[in-house]
N, CA, C and O atoms as a Maestro MAE file, in Angstrom:
{
 s_m_m2io_version
 :::
 2.0.0
}

f_m_ct {
 s_m_title
 :::
 protein
 m_atom[284] {
  # First column is atom index #
  i_m_mmod_type
  r_m_x_coord
  r_m_y_coord
  r_m_z_coord
  i_m_residue_number
  s_m_chain_name
  s_m_pdb_residue_name
  s_m_pdb_atom_name
  i_m_atomic_number
  :::
  1 25 20.682 57.085 17.978 1 A "MET " " N  " 7
  2 3 20.485 57.529 19.341 1 A "MET " " CA " 6
  3 2 21.240 56.590 20.276 1 A "MET " " C  " 6
  4 15 21.191 55.370 20.119 1 A "MET " " O  " 8
  5 25 21.928 57.163 21.238 2 A "ALA " " N  " 7
  6 3 22.729 56.379 22.169 2 A "ALA " " CA " 6
  7 2 21.828 55.672 23.176 2 A "ALA " " C  " 6
  8 15 20.733 56.134 23.495 2 A "ALA " " O  " 8
  9 25 22.319 54.548 23.661 3 A "SER " " N  " 7
  10 3 21.532 53.801 24.643 3 A "SER " " CA " 6
  11 2 21.563 54.489 26.003 3 A "SER " " C  " 6
  12 15 22.469 55.267 26.301 3 A "SER " " O  " 8
  13 25 20.575 54.195 26.807 4 A "ARG " " N  " 7
  14 3 20.488 54.791 28.149 4 A "ARG " " CA " 6
  15 2 21.689 54.363 28.991 4 A "ARG " " C  " 6
  16 15 22.232 55.170 29.745 4 A "ARG " " O  " 8
  17 25 22.104 53.112 28.870 5 A "THR " " N  " 7
  18 3 23.245 52.619 29.633 5 A "THR " " CA " 6
  19 2 24.512 53.372 29.252 5 A "THR " " C  " 6
  20 15 25.318 53.720 30.115 5 A "THR " " O  " 8
  21 25 24.685 53.620 27.973 6 A "GLY " " N  " 7
  22 3 25.854 54.369 27.522 6 A "GLY " " CA " 6
  23 2 25.874 55.791 28.058 6 A "GLY " " C  " 6
  24 15 26.923 56.288 28.468 6 A "GLY " " O  " 8
  25 25 24.713 56.450 28.057 7 A "ILE " " N  " 7
  26 3 24.615 57.820 28.561 7 A "ILE " " CA " 6
  27 2 24.907 57.858 30.057 7 A "ILE " " C  " 6
  28 15 25.637 58.731 30.526 7 A "ILE " " O  " 8
  29 25 24.339 56.917 30.805 8 A "VAL " " N  " 7
  30 3 24.595 56.863 32.247 8 A "VAL " " CA " 6
  31 2 26.084 56.597 32.507 8 A "VAL " " C  " 6
  32 15 26.665 57.166 33.431 8 A "VAL " " O  " 8
  33 25 26.689 55.745 31.702 9 A "GLY " " N  " 7
  34 3 28.123 55.480 31.837 9 A "GLY " " CA " 6
  35 2 28.964 56.711 31.569 9 A "GLY " " C  " 6
  36 15 29.968 56.945 32.242 9 A "GLY " " O  " 8
  37 25 28.555 57.500 30.582 10 A "ILE " " N  " 7
  38 3 29.278 58.739 30.274 10 A "ILE " " CA " 6
  39 2 29.179 59.716 31.437 10 A "ILE " " C  " 6
  40 15 30.176 60.320 31.832 10 A "ILE " " O  " 8
  41 25 27.954 59.875 31.998 11 A "PHE " " N  " 7
  42 3 27.787 60.761 33.148 11 A "PHE " " CA " 6
  43 2 28.601 60.272 34.344 11 A "PHE " " C  " 6
  44 15 29.174 61.078 35.076 11 A "PHE " " O  " 8
  45 25 28.653 58.964 34.542 12 A "ALA " " N  " 7
  46 3 29.437 58.410 35.643 12 A "ALA " " CA " 6
  47 2 30.925 58.704 35.451 12 A "ALA " " C  " 6
  48 15 31.615 59.066 36.404 12 A "ALA " " O  " 8
  49 25 31.411 58.550 34.236 13 A "ALA " " N  " 7
  50 3 32.825 58.824 33.962 13 A "ALA " " CA " 6
  51 2 33.148 60.301 34.145 13 A "ALA " " C  " 6
  52 15 34.197 60.645 34.690 13 A "ALA " " O  " 8
  53 25 32.260 61.168 33.698 14 A "ILE " " N  " 7
  54 3 32.470 62.610 33.875 14 A "ILE " " CA " 6
  55 2 32.462 62.959 35.352 14 A "ILE " " C  " 6
  56 15 33.316 63.713 35.820 14 A "ILE " " O  " 8
  57 25 31.499 62.414 36.090 15 A "GLY " " N  " 7
  58 3 31.438 62.677 37.523 15 A "GLY " " CA " 6
  59 2 32.666 62.187 38.256 15 A "GLY " " C  " 6
  60 15 33.172 62.869 39.147 15 A "GLY " " O  " 8
  61 25 33.153 61.007 37.891 16 A "PHE " " N  " 7
  62 3 34.369 60.479 38.518 16 A "PHE " " CA " 6
  63 2 35.560 61.376 38.221 16 A "PHE " " C  " 6
  64 15 36.332 61.706 39.122 16 A "PHE " " O  " 8
  65 25 35.711 61.770 36.970 17 A "ALA " " N  " 7
  66 3 36.849 62.603 36.585 17 A "ALA " " CA " 6
  67 2 36.822 63.952 37.306 17 A "ALA " " C  " 6
  68 15 37.853 64.419 37.788 17 A "ALA " " O  " 8
  69 25 35.658 64.570 37.379 18 A "ILE " " N  " 7
  70 3 35.544 65.867 38.049 18 A "ILE " " CA " 6
  71 2 35.817 65.722 39.542 18 A "ILE " " C  " 6
  72 15 36.544 66.529 40.122 18 A "ILE " " O  " 8
  73 25 35.240 64.704 40.163 19 A "GLY " " N  " 7
  74 3 35.496 64.474 41.586 19 A "GLY " " CA " 6
  75 2 36.953 64.196 41.865 19 A "GLY " " C  " 6
  76 15 37.497 64.677 42.859 19 A "GLY " " O  " 8
  77 25 37.594 63.429 41.004 20 A "PHE " " N  " 7
  78 3 39.016 63.106 41.156 20 A "PHE " " CA " 6
  79 2 39.867 64.366 41.063 20 A "PHE " " C  " 6
  80 15 40.753 64.586 41.889 20 A "PHE " " O  " 8
  81 25 39.597 65.190 40.059 21 A "LEU " " N  " 7
  82 3 40.355 66.430 39.889 21 A "LEU " " CA " 6
  83 2 40.082 67.415 41.021 21 A "LEU " " C  " 6
  84 15 40.994 68.102 41.480 21 A "LEU " " O  " 8
  85 25 38.839 67.486 41.468 22 A "ALA " " N  " 7
  86 3 38.508 68.379 42.584 22 A "ALA " " CA " 6
  87 2 39.197 67.927 43.862 22 A "ALA " " C  " 6
  88 15 39.649 68.757 44.649 22 A "ALA " " O  " 8
  89 25 39.282 66.619 44.075 23 A "PHE " " N  " 7
  90 3 39.971 66.109 45.259 23 A "PHE " " CA " 6
  91 2 41.451 66.460 45.200 23 A "PHE " " C  " 6
  92 15 42.043 66.819 46.218 23 A "PHE " " O  " 8
  93 25 42.054 66.361 44.020 24 A "LEU " " N  " 7
  94 3 43.469 66.703 43.888 24 A "LEU " " CA " 6
  95 2 43.704 68.200 44.086 24 A "LEU " " C  " 6
  96 15 44.736 68.599 44.627 24 A "LEU " " O  " 8
  97 25 42.755 69.027 43.651 25 A "ALA " " N  " 7
  98 3 42.907 70.478 43.751 25 A "ALA " " CA " 6
  99 2 42.497 71.011 45.122 25 A "ALA " " C  " 6
  100 15 42.886 72.121 45.488 25 A "ALA " " O  " 8
  101 25 41.727 70.251 45.878 26 A "SER " " N  " 7
  102 3 41.183 70.773 47.131 26 A "SER " " CA " 6
  103 2 42.224 71.164 48.174 26 A "SER " " C  " 6
  104 15 41.989 72.141 48.886 26 A "SER " " O  " 8
  105 25 43.356 70.477 48.320 27 A "PRO " " N  " 7
  106 3 44.338 70.959 49.299 27 A "PRO " " CA " 6
  107 2 44.860 72.360 48.969 27 A "PRO " " C  " 6
  108 15 45.079 73.170 49.869 27 A "PRO " " O  " 8
  109 25 45.054 72.636 47.703 28 A "VAL " " N  " 7
  110 3 45.532 73.953 47.293 28 A "VAL " " CA " 6
  111 2 44.475 75.012 47.600 28 A "VAL " " C  " 6
  112 15 44.782 76.071 48.148 28 A "VAL " " O  " 8
  113 25 43.236 74.712 47.243 29 A "VAL " " N  " 7
  114 3 42.151 75.658 47.498 29 A "VAL " " CA " 6
  115 2 41.912 75.816 48.990 29 A "VAL " " C  " 6
  116 15 41.690 76.930 49.466 29 A "VAL " " O  " 8
  117 25 41.955 74.723 49.731 30 A "GLY " " N  " 7
  118 3 41.776 74.782 51.181 30 A "GLY " " CA " 6
  119 2 42.860 75.606 51.852 30 A "GLY " " C  " 6
  120 15 42.579 76.388 52.761 30 A "GLY " " O  " 8
  121 25 44.082 75.437 51.414 31 A "GLN " " N  " 7
  122 3 45.192 76.230 51.972 31 A "GLN " " CA " 6
  123 2 45.018 77.701 51.632 31 A "GLN " " C  " 6
  124 15 45.260 78.563 52.477 31 A "GLN " " O  " 8
  125 25 44.606 77.996 50.420 32 A "ALA " " N  " 7
  126 3 44.382 79.393 50.031 32 A "ALA " " CA " 6
  127 2 43.264 80.012 50.870 32 A "ALA " " C  " 6
  128 15 43.374 81.163 51.293 32 A "ALA " " O  " 8
  129 25 42.189 79.258 51.114 33 A "LEU " " N  " 7
  130 3 41.110 79.771 51.954 33 A "LEU " " CA " 6
  131 2 41.585 79.998 53.388 33 A "LEU " " C  " 6
  132 15 41.201 80.983 54.018 33 A "LEU " " O  " 8
  133 25 42.409 79.104 53.900 34 A "ALA " " N  " 7
  134 3 42.917 79.250 55.260 34 A "ALA " " CA " 6
  135 2 43.802 80.488 55.384 34 A "ALA " " C  " 6
  136 15 43.788 81.157 56.418 34 A "ALA " " O  " 8
  137 25 44.559 80.794 54.358 35 A "GLU " " N  " 7
  138 3 45.404 81.993 54.378 35 A "GLU " " CA " 6
  139 2 44.573 83.252 54.154 35 A "GLU " " C  " 6
  140 15 44.859 84.306 54.722 35 A "GLU " " O  " 8
  141 25 43.547 83.131 53.326 36 A "TRP " " N  " 7
  142 3 42.718 84.278 52.994 36 A "TRP " " CA " 6
  143 2 41.797 84.650 54.151 36 A "TRP " " C  " 6
  144 15 41.563 85.829 54.414 36 A "TRP " " O  " 8
  145 25 41.281 83.642 54.833 37 A "ILE " " N  " 7
  146 3 40.398 83.867 55.980 37 A "ILE " " CA " 6
  147 2 41.055 83.204 57.194 37 A "ILE " " C  " 6
  148 15 40.765 82.047 57.498 37 A "ILE " " O  " 8
  149 25 41.939 83.930 57.888 38 A "PRO " " N  " 7
  150 3 42.683 83.309 58.993 38 A "PRO " " CA " 6
  151 2 41.797 82.839 60.145 38 A "PRO " " C  " 6
  152 15 42.194 81.949 60.897 38 A "PRO " " O  " 8
  153 25 40.627 83.410 60.295 39 A "SER " " N  " 7
  154 3 39.751 83.008 61.395 39 A "SER " " CA " 6
  155 2 38.974 81.730 61.096 39 A "SER " " C  " 6
  156 15 38.200 81.265 61.932 39 A "SER " " O  " 8
  157 25 39.174 81.161 59.910 40 A "LEU " " N  " 7
  158 3 38.489 79.936 59.527 40 A "LEU " " CA " 6
  159 2 39.125 78.757 60.249 40 A "LEU " " C  " 6
  160 15 40.200 78.289 59.874 40 A "LEU " " O  " 8
  161 25 38.452 78.288 61.281 41 A "MET " " N  " 7
  162 3 38.991 77.192 62.084 41 A "MET " " CA " 6
  163 2 38.108 75.960 61.879 41 A "MET " " C  " 6
  164 15 37.302 75.614 62.743 41 A "MET " " O  " 8
  165 25 38.264 75.312 60.744 42 A "VAL " " N  " 7
  166 3 37.464 74.140 60.405 42 A "VAL " " CA " 6
  167 2 38.431 73.016 60.061 42 A "VAL " " C  " 6
  168 15 39.524 73.245 59.543 42 A "VAL " " O  " 8
  169 25 38.004 71.813 60.360 43 A "ASP " " N  " 7
  170 3 38.809 70.643 60.028 43 A "ASP " " CA " 6
  171 2 39.068 70.616 58.520 43 A "ASP " " C  " 6
  172 15 38.128 70.720 57.732 43 A "ASP " " O  " 8
  173 25 40.333 70.478 58.110 44 A "PRO " " N  " 7
  174 3 40.644 70.496 56.664 44 A "PRO " " CA " 6
  175 2 39.895 69.434 55.860 44 A "PRO " " C  " 6
  176 15 39.546 69.670 54.704 44 A "PRO " " O  " 8
  177 25 39.647 68.279 56.451 45 A "SER " " N  " 7
  178 3 38.936 67.239 55.690 45 A "SER " " CA " 6
  179 2 37.511 67.668 55.358 45 A "SER " " C  " 6
  180 15 36.978 67.282 54.318 45 A "SER " " O  " 8
  181 25 36.890 68.459 56.227 46 A "ILE " " N  " 7
  182 3 35.539 68.962 55.943 46 A "ILE " " CA " 6
  183 2 35.599 69.987 54.815 46 A "ILE " " C  " 6
  184 15 34.732 70.004 53.942 46 A "ILE " " O  " 8
  185 25 36.613 70.832 54.832 47 A "VAL " " N  " 7
  186 3 36.774 71.811 53.749 47 A "VAL " " CA " 6
  187 2 37.004 71.086 52.422 47 A "VAL " " C  " 6
  188 15 36.398 71.448 51.413 47 A "VAL " " O  " 8
  189 25 37.862 70.077 52.408 48 A "PHE " " N  " 7
  190 3 38.160 69.347 51.178 48 A "PHE " " CA " 6
  191 2 36.929 68.609 50.670 48 A "PHE " " C  " 6
  192 15 36.655 68.610 49.470 48 A "PHE " " O  " 8
  193 25 36.190 67.983 51.570 49 A "ALA " " N  " 7
  194 3 34.975 67.269 51.167 49 A "ALA " " CA " 6
  195 2 33.933 68.245 50.627 49 A "ALA " " C  " 6
  196 15 33.230 67.935 49.665 49 A "ALA " " O  " 8
  197 25 33.833 69.413 51.237 50 A "SER " " N  " 7
  198 3 32.874 70.427 50.768 50 A "SER " " CA " 6
  199 2 33.240 70.920 49.374 50 A "SER " " C  " 6
  200 15 32.373 71.055 48.511 50 A "SER " " O  " 8
  201 25 34.517 71.186 49.158 51 A "ILE " " N  " 7
  202 3 34.967 71.657 47.839 51 A "ILE " " CA " 6
  203 2 34.668 70.601 46.785 51 A "ILE " " C  " 6
  204 15 34.152 70.918 45.713 51 A "ILE " " O  " 8
  205 25 34.989 69.349 47.086 52 A "THR " " N  " 7
  206 3 34.737 68.271 46.137 52 A "THR " " CA " 6
  207 2 33.249 68.125 45.851 52 A "THR " " C  " 6
  208 15 32.850 67.947 44.700 52 A "THR " " O  " 8
  209 25 32.428 68.200 46.892 53 A "GLY " " N  " 7
  210 3 30.984 68.087 46.715 53 A "GLY " " CA " 6
  211 2 30.402 69.228 45.904 53 A "GLY " " C  " 6
  212 15 29.549 69.012 45.044 53 A "GLY " " O  " 8
  213 25 30.858 70.439 46.172 54 A "ILE " " N  " 7
  214 3 30.362 71.611 45.444 54 A "ILE " " CA " 6
  215 2 30.727 71.521 43.965 54 A "ILE " " C  " 6
  216 15 29.894 71.776 43.095 54 A "ILE " " O  " 8
  217 25 31.964 71.159 43.692 55 A "VAL " " N  " 7
  218 3 32.400 71.052 42.295 55 A "VAL " " CA " 6
  219 2 31.633 69.939 41.578 55 A "VAL " " C  " 6
  220 15 31.176 70.124 40.450 55 A "VAL " " O  " 8
  221 25 31.494 68.787 42.231 56 A "GLY " " N  " 7
  222 3 30.755 67.684 41.613 56 A "GLY " " CA " 6
  223 2 29.313 68.044 41.338 56 A "GLY " " C  " 6
  224 15 28.785 67.726 40.273 56 A "GLY " " O  " 8
  225 25 28.663 68.710 42.295 57 A "ALA " " N  " 7
  226 3 27.270 69.110 42.117 57 A "ALA " " CA " 6
  227 2 27.126 70.132 40.996 57 A "ALA " " C  " 6
  228 15 26.209 70.043 40.180 57 A "ALA " " O  " 8
  229 25 28.029 71.096 40.961 58 A "ALA " " N  " 7
  230 3 27.951 72.131 39.927 58 A "ALA " " CA " 6
  231 2 28.145 71.529 38.535 58 A "ALA " " C  " 6
  232 15 27.390 71.833 37.611 58 A "ALA " " O  " 8
  233 25 29.138 70.694 38.394 59 A "VAL " " N  " 7
  234 3 29.406 70.108 37.076 59 A "VAL " " CA " 6
  235 2 28.266 69.188 36.654 59 A "VAL " " C  " 6
  236 15 27.858 69.202 35.493 59 A "VAL " " O  " 8
  237 25 27.752 68.394 37.580 60 A "SER " " N  " 7
  238 3 26.629 67.514 37.246 60 A "SER " " CA " 6
  239 2 25.415 68.321 36.815 60 A "SER " " C  " 6
  240 15 24.764 67.987 35.825 60 A "SER " " O  " 8
  241 25 25.110 69.373 37.547 61 A "THR " " N  " 7
  242 3 23.957 70.203 37.217 61 A "THR " " CA " 6
  243 2 24.122 70.872 35.856 61 A "THR " " C  " 6
  244 15 23.192 70.884 35.049 61 A "THR " " O  " 8
  245 25 25.284 71.418 35.608 62 A "ILE " " N  " 7
  246 3 25.543 72.076 34.324 62 A "ILE " " CA " 6
  247 2 25.476 71.069 33.180 62 A "ILE " " C  " 6
  248 15 24.908 71.361 32.128 62 A "ILE " " O  " 8
  249 25 26.051 69.891 33.379 63 A "THR " " N  " 7
  250 3 26.058 68.873 32.332 63 A "THR " " CA " 6
  251 2 24.646 68.404 32.007 63 A "THR " " C  " 6
  252 15 24.275 68.318 30.836 63 A "THR " " O  " 8
  253 25 23.860 68.103 33.029 64 A "VAL " " N  " 7
  254 3 22.502 67.626 32.795 64 A "VAL " " CA " 6
  255 2 21.637 68.723 32.189 64 A "VAL " " C  " 6
  256 15 20.814 68.449 31.316 64 A "VAL " " O  " 8
  257 25 21.813 69.963 32.642 65 A "THR " " N  " 7
  258 3 21.043 71.085 32.085 65 A "THR " " CA " 6
  259 2 21.369 71.276 30.608 65 A "THR " " C  " 6
  260 15 20.469 71.448 29.786 65 A "THR " " O  " 8
  261 25 22.659 71.244 30.271 66 A "ALA " " N  " 7
  262 3 23.057 71.407 28.875 66 A "ALA " " CA " 6
  263 2 22.509 70.270 28.027 66 A "ALA " " C  " 6
  264 15 22.077 70.492 26.896 66 A "ALA " " O  " 8
  265 25 22.524 69.063 28.561 67 A "TRP " " N  " 7
  266 3 22.024 67.905 27.824 67 A "TRP " " CA " 6
  267 2 20.509 68.006 27.631 67 A "TRP " " C  " 6
  268 15 19.995 67.674 26.563 67 A "TRP " " O  " 8
  269 25 19.793 68.467 28.671 68 A "ALA " " N  " 7
  270 3 18.337 68.591 28.582 68 A "ALA " " CA " 6
  271 2 17.928 69.670 27.577 68 A "ALA " " C  " 6
  272 15 16.941 69.506 26.861 68 A "ALA " " O  " 8
  273 25 18.666 70.747 27.522 69 A "ARG " " N  " 7
  274 3 18.339 71.820 26.562 69 A "ARG " " CA " 6
  275 2 18.592 71.391 25.133 69 A "ARG " " C  " 6
  276 15 17.945 71.876 24.205 69 A "ARG " " O  " 8
  277 25 19.538 70.478 24.958 70 A "ARG " " N  " 7
  278 3 19.882 70.007 23.616 70 A "ARG " " CA " 6
  279 2 18.767 69.148 23.035 70 A "ARG " " C  " 6
  280 15 18.534 69.154 21.827 70 A "ARG " " O  " 8
  281 25 18.090 68.419 23.892 71 A "ALA " " N  " 7
  282 3 17.055 67.479 23.422 71 A "ALA " " CA " 6
  283 2 15.758 68.183 23.064 71 A "ALA " " C  " 6
  284 15 14.796 67.534 22.654 71 A "ALA " " O  " 8
  :::
 }
 m_bond[283] {
  # First column is bond index #
  i_m_from
  i_m_to
  i_m_order
  :::
  1 1 2 1
  2 2 3 1
  3 3 4 2
  4 3 5 1
  5 5 6 1
  6 6 7 1
  7 7 8 2
  8 7 9 1
  9 9 10 1
  10 10 11 1
  11 11 12 2
  12 11 13 1
  13 13 14 1
  14 14 15 1
  15 15 16 2
  16 15 17 1
  17 17 18 1
  18 18 19 1
  19 19 20 2
  20 19 21 1
  21 21 22 1
  22 22 23 1
  23 23 24 2
  24 23 25 1
  25 25 26 1
  26 26 27 1
  27 27 28 2
  28 27 29 1
  29 29 30 1
  30 30 31 1
  31 31 32 2
  32 31 33 1
  33 33 34 1
  34 34 35 1
  35 35 36 2
  36 35 37 1
  37 37 38 1
  38 38 39 1
  39 39 40 2
  40 39 41 1
  41 41 42 1
  42 42 43 1
  43 43 44 2
  44 43 45 1
  45 45 46 1
  46 46 47 1
  47 47 48 2
  48 47 49 1
  49 49 50 1
  50 50 51 1
  51 51 52 2
  52 51 53 1
  53 53 54 1
  54 54 55 1
  55 55 56 2
  56 55 57 1
  57 57 58 1
  58 58 59 1
  59 59 60 2
  60 59 61 1
  61 61 62 1
  62 62 63 1
  63 63 64 2
  64 63 65 1
  65 65 66 1
  66 66 67 1
  67 67 68 2
  68 67 69 1
  69 69 70 1
  70 70 71 1
  71 71 72 2
  72 71 73 1
  73 73 74 1
  74 74 75 1
  75 75 76 2
  76 75 77 1
  77 77 78 1
  78 78 79 1
  79 79 80 2
  80 79 81 1
  81 81 82 1
  82 82 83 1
  83 83 84 2
  84 83 85 1
  85 85 86 1
  86 86 87 1
  87 87 88 2
  88 87 89 1
  89 89 90 1
  90 90 91 1
  91 91 92 2
  92 91 93 1
  93 93 94 1
  94 94 95 1
  95 95 96 2
  96 95 97 1
  97 97 98 1
  98 98 99 1
  99 99 100 2
  100 99 101 1
  101 101 102 1
  102 102 103 1
  103 103 104 2
  104 103 105 1
  105 105 106 1
  106 106 107 1
  107 107 108 2
  108 107 109 1
  109 109 110 1
  110 110 111 1
  111 111 112 2
  112 111 113 1
  113 113 114 1
  114 114 115 1
  115 115 116 2
  116 115 117 1
  117 117 118 1
  118 118 119 1
  119 119 120 2
  120 119 121 1
  121 121 122 1
  122 122 123 1
  123 123 124 2
  124 123 125 1
  125 125 126 1
  126 126 127 1
  127 127 128 2
  128 127 129 1
  129 129 130 1
  130 130 131 1
  131 131 132 2
  132 131 133 1
  133 133 134 1
  134 134 135 1
  135 135 136 2
  136 135 137 1
  137 137 138 1
  138 138 139 1
  139 139 140 2
  140 139 141 1
  141 141 142 1
  142 142 143 1
  143 143 144 2
  144 143 145 1
  145 145 146 1
  146 146 147 1
  147 147 148 2
  148 147 149 1
  149 149 150 1
  150 150 151 1
  151 151 152 2
  152 151 153 1
  153 153 154 1
  154 154 155 1
  155 155 156 2
  156 155 157 1
  157 157 158 1
  158 158 159 1
  159 159 160 2
  160 159 161 1
  161 161 162 1
  162 162 163 1
  163 163 164 2
  164 163 165 1
  165 165 166 1
  166 166 167 1
  167 167 168 2
  168 167 169 1
  169 169 170 1
  170 170 171 1
  171 171 172 2
  172 171 173 1
  173 173 174 1
  174 174 175 1
  175 175 176 2
  176 175 177 1
  177 177 178 1
  178 178 179 1
  179 179 180 2
  180 179 181 1
  181 181 182 1
  182 182 183 1
  183 183 184 2
  184 183 185 1
  185 185 186 1
  186 186 187 1
  187 187 188 2
  188 187 189 1
  189 189 190 1
  190 190 191 1
  191 191 192 2
  192 191 193 1
  193 193 194 1
  194 194 195 1
  195 195 196 2
  196 195 197 1
  197 197 198 1
  198 198 199 1
  199 199 200 2
  200 199 201 1
  201 201 202 1
  202 202 203 1
  203 203 204 2
  204 203 205 1
  205 205 206 1
  206 206 207 1
  207 207 208 2
  208 207 209 1
  209 209 210 1
  210 210 211 1
  211 211 212 2
  212 211 213 1
  213 213 214 1
  214 214 215 1
  215 215 216 2
  216 215 217 1
  217 217 218 1
  218 218 219 1
  219 219 220 2
  220 219 221 1
  221 221 222 1
  222 222 223 1
  223 223 224 2
  224 223 225 1
  225 225 226 1
  226 226 227 1
  227 227 228 2
  228 227 229 1
  229 229 230 1
  230 230 231 1
  231 231 232 2
  232 231 233 1
  233 233 234 1
  234 234 235 1
  235 235 236 2
  236 235 237 1
  237 237 238 1
  238 238 239 1
  239 239 240 2
  240 239 241 1
  241 241 242 1
  242 242 243 1
  243 243 244 2
  244 243 245 1
  245 245 246 1
  246 246 247 1
  247 247 248 2
  248 247 249 1
  249 249 250 1
  250 250 251 1
  251 251 252 2
  252 251 253 1
  253 253 254 1
  254 254 255 1
  255 255 256 2
  256 255 257 1
  257 257 258 1
  258 258 259 1
  259 259 260 2
  260 259 261 1
  261 261 262 1
  262 262 263 1
  263 263 264 2
  264 263 265 1
  265 265 266 1
  266 266 267 1
  267 267 268 2
  268 267 269 1
  269 269 270 1
  270 270 271 1
  271 271 272 2
  272 271 273 1
  273 273 274 1
  274 274 275 1
  275 275 276 2
  276 275 277 1
  277 277 278 1
  278 278 279 1
  279 279 280 2
  280 279 281 1
  281 281 282 1
  282 282 283 1
  283 283 284 2
  :::
 }
}
């Protein structure tokens, strides 16, 4: 059985990687949303932060749920 510290470290690494990738992808997604919904007049940094937060929350929730069901 893996140690608690190791498991927390794995979750931290996964969260960092997902947040990093979401941050890199957010300008593309934000631009697509701006073109798709022209009336969307929101500061781009808020859109990018929201996208990153949503992706991080979704991945964390899915990961923890899958891990809890396994045990």
